N, C-alpha and C positions, 0 to 999 in steps of 0.2 A: 408422543408429546408428554412432557413432564410438567406438573404444576409449578415446580420450582426447579431452578437449574444450578443451585449451589447449596451447600450445607448451611444450617442455621447458626452454627458456631455458638452453641448455648453458653459456653464458658465465658463469653465476652459480653453477654446480654443481661439486662435487668429483667425482672419478671414482667413489667409492663411492656417492654419492647418485644419480649418473646411472645406474649399473648397477642400483640398486634400482628406479628408475623404469622402466627397460627391462624388468626381470623382471615388474613389475606390468602393464606394457603387453602383454607376450606372454601372460600369464595371462588378461587381459581379452579377448584376441582369441578364446580358446576358446569363450567364451559368446556370441559373435556369432551372429545368426540365420543360417539356412541359405540365405537368399535371395541374389540376385545381388550386392546391395550388401555384405552380410556377407562373401561370398566375396572381393570385391575388397579389403575391408579386411584379411582374413586374408593375402592375397597381398602386401599392402603392409607387413606387419609387418617382415619381414627387411630390405627396402630402407630403411625408416624407421630401424631400429636401426643399420644400417651407416652411413647418412648422418650420424646423430647421433654415432656413434663417430669418423668421419672429421673432423667439425667439431671435436670435442674434441681429437683428436690434432693437428690443424693449429695449434691454439693453443700447442702445446708445441714446435714445430719450432725456434724460435730458441734452445732449450736444447741443440740438437744441433750437432756439428761440421758444417762446410759440406757435405762430401760426403754425410753421412747426411741432412742437411736437404734437399739436392737430390733424393735418392732418395725421401724422404718426400713431397715435392711431386709428383713424378711418380706415385707410387702413389696419392696422394690424388686427383689429377686423374682417373686411370683409374677409380677406384672411384666418384667422383661421377658421371661420365658413365654408367657401367654401371648404377648404382642409379637414377639419374634416368630412364634409358631404360626400366628395368623398371617404374617407377611410371607412366610415360606409356603403356606398353603395357597395363598392368593397367586403367587408367581410360580407355582409348581408347573414344570414342563416348559418354562420360559427362563431366559437369562435374567436374573434379578438385576435391576439397574445399580450401578456403582454407588449412587447416592444412598440407596437403602442398605447395601452391604456395609458402607462406611458408618451409617447411622447405628446399625446393630452392633458393629465392632466398637464404636465409641461408647455406646451405652454399657456394653459388657465391661469395657475397660473402666468406666466410671464406677461400676459396681465393685470391681476389685479394689479400686482406690478407696472407695467409701468403707469397705470392709476393714482396711488397714487404718483409715482415718489420718488426720494430720499428725505431724511428727515434729520433734525438736531436733534440728540438724546441728551437728558440731563441725566447725570449720577451722582449719589451720589459719591463724591470724596473718594478715598481710598489711597491717597498718604500720606506716613508717615510724610512728612514735612509740610502738611497742618495744621497749628496751629489752625484753626477755627473748625476743626472737628476731633475728636479722632477716628481712624479707627476701634477700637475694640468695639465701641458703635453703637447702632442704631441711626438713625436720624429721627426727627419729621419734616414732611413737614410743612413749615411755612404758615401762612396766606398770600395770594398773590392776593386777590380780587382787591385791589386798583391798583395793577400793571396791571391787565387785563383791568381795566376801563381806564387806561391811554394810551392804545395802539392806535396809529393813523392808521386807515385803509389805509391812503395814503402812509404810510411807510411800512406796512406789509399786504400782501394778502395771506391768507391761513387758516390753522387750527392749533390749539394748543390743545394737550391733556396732562393732568398732573395728578399725584396722588393728591387726595383731601387733603386739609389742615388737619393736624393732623394724617396723615398716617405715620406709622413707616416703615422705609426702612433701608437696610443694605448697607455698603460700596460696591461700584461697581454696585449697582442696578439702573435700569432705573427709573427715576423720571418723565419723560415725553418726548414729541417730538413735533416738529413743521414741518408741511408739507405744500405744496402748491406752488404757483407761486413764492413767495419771497424766500423761502429756496432753491428752484431749481435754481433761479437766483444767489444766493450766491455761490452755488457750481459751477455753470457754469462759474462764474467770478473768481473762485478760491479764494474767500475771506476766511479769517480765521474765522471758525465757532464761537468761543467765542466772538471775536470782532464784528462780524456781529450781533449777538444776542444783545450784549450790546449796540450797536449803534441804532438798530431798536426798541428794546424793553427795554429801559434803566431801567424803574421803575420795570418791571417784573423781569428782570435779577438781579436787586439789591435785590428784595424780596426773590428770590430763592437761592441766593448765600449762601455758595459756591457750585459750581457744575462744572462738566466737560462737554464740548459740543463737539460733533463730527458729521461728516456727515456719514450717513449710506445709503446703496443702497435702503433699504426698511424699513419702520417703524415697530417696534415690540410692542406688548402688553405684560404686565406683569400680571400673574395670581397668586393669593394667594390661597394656598392649605391648608386645615384644617384637623385635625384628628377627630376621632369620638367624642371626648370630647369637640370639638369646640376650640381647641388650634391651633395656627398657626404652620404649619409644615415647609413650605418653600414657596418661590416665584419663579416662572418659567417664562422665557421669550419665546415668540414664535412669528413668523412673523404675522403681522396683516392680511396678505392675505391668511393665512392658516386657516383651521378649528380651532375654539377655543379649547384649552386644558382644562382639568378639573380645576376648581377653579374660584375664583371671580376676574373679571378684575379690575385692579387697576388704569388704566389711563383713565380719562374721558375727553370728548370733552368739554373744558371750554371756548373756544373762537373760533369763525368761522366767517370770513368775516364781522367783525365789531360788532358781537353780543356776549355778555358775557353770559355764561350759567353755573353759579356756585351757588349751594344752600348755604343757611346760615348754617355755621358749627361752633359749639363750639369746637375750636381746642383743648384746654386742656382736655375737656371731651372725645373727640374722641381718643386722644392720650392715656389717662388713660385706656379707654376701651380696646385698643389694647395691652397695656402693661400687662393687666390682662390675655390676651390670648397668651402672648409671651412665647415661650418655654424656659425652664430653662437654657438650654445650648446655647441659641441664635438661631435665625433663619438663613437661608441660601438663597442665590439667585443663581439659575442655569442659567448661561449666555446663553448657546446655541450658535448659530451662529449669531453674532452681525451684520455681513455685513459691519463693519466699514471701511470707506475709508480714513478718515482723523482723 
């Protein structure tokens, strides 16, 4: 017998609603049978509630100053290890219910996401009125090395990942993201994402234009999937904190804390090579869950 038969889906609940579910959960545990399984579930109540509380709290860390955020991450990690260990000890020798396995996996994933924090995502424009880019055509990622070298580490602290110059992308596709202390501060201060990028990274933003910029709760990677003949099938987005999906990652770490990491690339040759592998009917981009907040 289980006190609940479905996950609590913390990401979709307010604090008050979540607290109400916890109280119902704790009351239900009193009526559990006195057998061994019932006892295990009663012993699991406190760890379950703690893990759910930590999961909820981790979602709020980007609203805190960096020092408080770092302390919250440390405390969250300690609690997750502590309560997961308690659950493993309680169910030692027995198959742990799927509900609890999912709970621990979700909490660990939330910790990984919180460690990265929110991001500014750059997207290939797909607006019909954007005269600089025809939506029905693929776009070649331009050379932007000079823009990276112009970044002032005093103005931007974090990491930038982008599709390499010469990469073909379709409208609506992710072309890169920025994460770290500075993007988190922009979101915390409710700055307009495109304007913040243009002000802190003017040369890079100009090199990459046009693009759309938006805040997302967690960065995503784009993966290029090929067919057996080596032709491009589609590009697929997936959260960076999840296991990689099949395909070639398209977004590379090109700048981090003052260091440029970009290989020399013959942009026309790279673009031509990809055009030869481009599907006749055009490629597609599977958006998935963007987690966009602005």
